[in-house]
C-alpha positions in Angstrom: -61.6 9.0 25.6 -63.3 7.8 28.8 -60.5 5.4 29.6 -57.4 7.4 28.4 -58.8 11.0 28.6 -59.7 13.4 25.9 -61.9 16.2 24.7 -61.5 19.0 22.3 -61.3 22.4 24.0 -61.0 21.0 27.5 -58.9 17.9 27.6 -60.1 15.9 30.6 -58.3 13.0 32.4 -59.7 9.4 31.8 -60.3 6.6 34.2 -56.6 5.5 34.2 -55.6 8.9 35.5 -58.5 9.1 37.9 -57.1 5.8 39.3 -53.6 7.2 39.7 -52.0 5.7 42.9 -54.9 3.4 43.1 -56.6 0.4 41.5 -58.5 0.2 38.2 -60.6 -2.9 37.8 -61.8 -3.8 34.3 -64.3 -6.7 34.1 -65.0 -8.7 30.9 -61.7 -7.5 29.5 -61.9 -9.6 26.3 -65.2 -7.9 25.4 -63.4 -4.5 25.0 -62.4 -3.2 21.6 -58.9 -4.4 20.9 -57.7 -0.9 20.0 -58.8 0.2 23.5 -56.9 -2.7 25.1 -53.8 -1.9 23.1 -54.0 1.7 24.1 -53.3 0.7 27.7 -49.8 -0.6 26.9 -48.1 2.7 26.9 -49.6 4.1 30.2 -49.0 0.7 31.9 -45.3 0.9 31.1 -44.7 4.7 31.3 -47.1 5.4 34.2 -48.4 8.4 32.4 -50.6 9.3 29.4 -50.1 12.0 26.9 -53.0 13.4 24.9 -52.2 15.5 21.9 -54.5 17.7 20.0 -54.0 20.2 17.1 -53.3 23.2 19.4 -52.5 21.6 22.7 -50.7 18.7 24.5 -51.6 17.5 27.9 -49.8 14.9 30.1 -51.6 13.2 33.0 -50.2 10.9 35.6 -51.4 7.2 35.4 -49.5 5.2 37.9 -52.3 2.7 38.5 -52.7 -1.0 39.4 -54.7 -2.6 36.7 -56.7 -5.7 37.5 -58.5 -7.3 34.6 -60.9 -10.2 34.6 -62.2 -12.1 31.7 -63.9 -15.4 30.8 -61.8 -18.0 28.9 -64.2 -18.1 26.1 -67.5 -16.6 24.9 -69.6 -19.2 26.6 -67.4 -19.0 29.8 -66.8 -22.8 30.2 -63.5 -23.4 28.4 -61.4 -25.5 30.8 -64.2 -26.0 33.2 -63.8 -29.2 35.2 -67.5 -30.3 35.0 -69.3 -28.3 32.3 -68.7 -28.7 28.6 -67.5 -25.7 26.5 -69.8 -25.1 23.5 -67.2 -22.9 21.7 -65.1 -24.3 18.8 -61.3 -24.3 19.2 -61.1 -21.5 16.7 -63.6 -19.4 18.6 -61.7 -19.8 21.9 -58.4 -18.9 20.2 -59.9 -15.9 18.5 -61.4 -14.7 21.8 -58.3 -15.1 23.9 -56.1 -13.6 21.2 -57.8 -10.3 21.7 -55.3 -9.9 24.5 -52.0 -9.6 22.6 -48.8 -11.0 23.8 -47.1 -7.7 24.5 -50.2 -6.5 26.5 -50.3 -9.8 28.4 -46.6 -9.4 29.4 -47.4 -6.1 31.0 -49.4 -7.9 33.7 -47.2 -9.0 36.6 -49.4 -11.9 37.6 -52.0 -14.1 35.9 -54.4 -16.1 38.1 -56.7 -18.8 36.7 -59.7 -18.9 39.0 -61.5 -22.3 39.1 -65.2 -22.8 40.0 -65.8 -23.1 43.8 -67.0 -26.6 44.6 -69.9 -27.3 47.1 -67.5 -29.1 49.4 -65.3 -26.0 49.7 -68.4 -23.8 50.4 -69.6 -26.1 53.0 -66.3 -26.8 54.6 -66.2 -25.8 58.3 -62.4 -25.4 58.4 -61.5 -21.8 59.2 -59.5 -20.2 56.3 -56.7 -17.8 56.7 -58.2 -14.5 57.8 -57.8 -11.2 55.9 -56.1 -9.7 59.0 -53.4 -12.4 58.8 -52.8 -11.8 55.1 -52.7 -8.0 55.8 -49.9 -8.6 58.3 -47.8 -10.4 55.7 -48.4 -7.7 53.1 -47.5 -4.9 55.6 -44.3 -6.8 56.6 -43.3 -7.1 52.9 -43.9 -3.4 52.3 -41.9 -2.5 55.3 -39.0 -4.6 54.0 -39.2 -2.7 50.7 -39.4 0.7 52.4 -36.1 0.0 54.2 -34.5 -1.5 51.1 -35.3 1.5 48.9 -35.0 4.3 51.4 -33.6 7.4 49.8 -33.7 5.9 46.2 -37.0 7.3 45.1 -38.3 3.7 44.6 -41.3 2.8 46.7 -41.9 -0.9 45.8 -40.4 -3.8 43.8 -42.6 -3.0 40.7 -40.6 0.2 40.3 -37.1 -1.3 40.2 -35.3 0.1 37.1 -34.1 -2.6 34.7 -30.4 -1.6 35.4 -30.8 -2.3 39.1 -32.4 -5.6 39.0 -29.2 -7.5 39.7 -28.6 -5.3 42.8 -32.0 -5.6 44.4 -32.9 -9.1 43.1 -30.1 -11.4 44.0 -30.9 -15.1 43.3 -29.5 -18.4 44.4 -27.9 -20.7 41.8 -30.9 -23.0 41.9 -33.3 -20.0 41.3 -31.1 -18.8 38.4 -31.3 -22.3 36.8 -35.1 -22.3 37.1 -35.4 -18.9 35.5 -32.9 -19.8 32.8 -34.8 -23.0 31.9 -38.0 -21.1 31.7 -36.5 -18.4 29.6 -35.1 -21.0 27.1 -38.0 -23.4 26.9 -40.8 -20.9 26.9 -39.1 -18.2 24.7 -39.6 -15.4 27.2 -38.8 -11.8 26.4 -36.6 -9.4 28.3 -39.8 -7.7 29.7 -41.1 -11.1 31.0 -37.7 -11.8 32.6 -37.7 -8.4 34.4 -41.2 -9.0 35.7 -40.4 -12.6 36.9 -37.5 -11.1 39.0 -39.7 -8.4 40.5 -42.6 -10.9 41.4 -40.0 -13.3 42.8 -38.5 -10.5 44.8 -41.9 -9.8 46.3 -42.6 -13.5 47.1 -39.3 -13.7 48.8 -40.1 -10.5 50.8 -43.4 -12.0 52.0 -41.5 -15.0 53.4 -38.8 -12.8 54.9 -36.0 -14.2 52.6 -33.2 -11.8 51.6 -32.2 -13.8 48.5 -34.6 -15.1 45.8 -34.7 -19.0 46.1 -35.8 -21.7 43.8 -39.4 -21.8 45.2 -39.8 -18.0 44.8 -38.6 -18.1 41.2 -40.8 -21.1 40.4 -43.9 -19.4 41.8 -43.2 -16.2 40.0 -42.9 -18.1 36.7 -46.1 -19.9 37.4 -47.9 -16.6 37.9 -47.2 -15.8 34.2 -48.4 -19.2 32.9 -51.5 -18.0 31.1 -49.3 -16.3 28.5 -48.2 -19.7 27.1 -50.9 -22.0 28.4 -53.5 -20.6 26.1 -51.0 -19.4 23.5 -52.3 -15.8 23.7 
């Protein structure tokens, strides 16, 4: 109820509706009850949540950006470059399988964050600033605003499935990369749609009008955890 909303006489919105048009960050995602995680599938897809009671029915908006973080196993060291994981393969698989395939497919991007090494912490080389990254993001959003002007679409994530071919043109090389991934990895139609949308955004950040091979390959890589750990 705290997440989705609920109540008896007075049905209140949950965190996903309170995060409408914003960001909802959920830490230790795999520690959540599986039924709670699965309940997110509908709102993530429909951008709304419907709560039904015996005498009432309420619909709340839930167009939120979900960012979820989790350890790769109970001890936290599965795949660690220097520390040994103390979990058995069965324990790791059981832990990661708490996130079902259909739920994982609803995340546009998967990022595996490796431990920061001392050399990186002590490196005096100046990294790219947040201001420079912000400029790239603003430029990409400006491109999308011009592209979708008057359509009711505000960003690439909202492209309807029937308009993907219109707004996401790809080169022959990019199409070949996506086709190979689709065939070899057994991707679903939902995964295909999300690859195109992410590739469209990557192309926008580089100022490219057509999705190229590198954009498609990067978009596919951002979904790699779905098959790397066989969730």
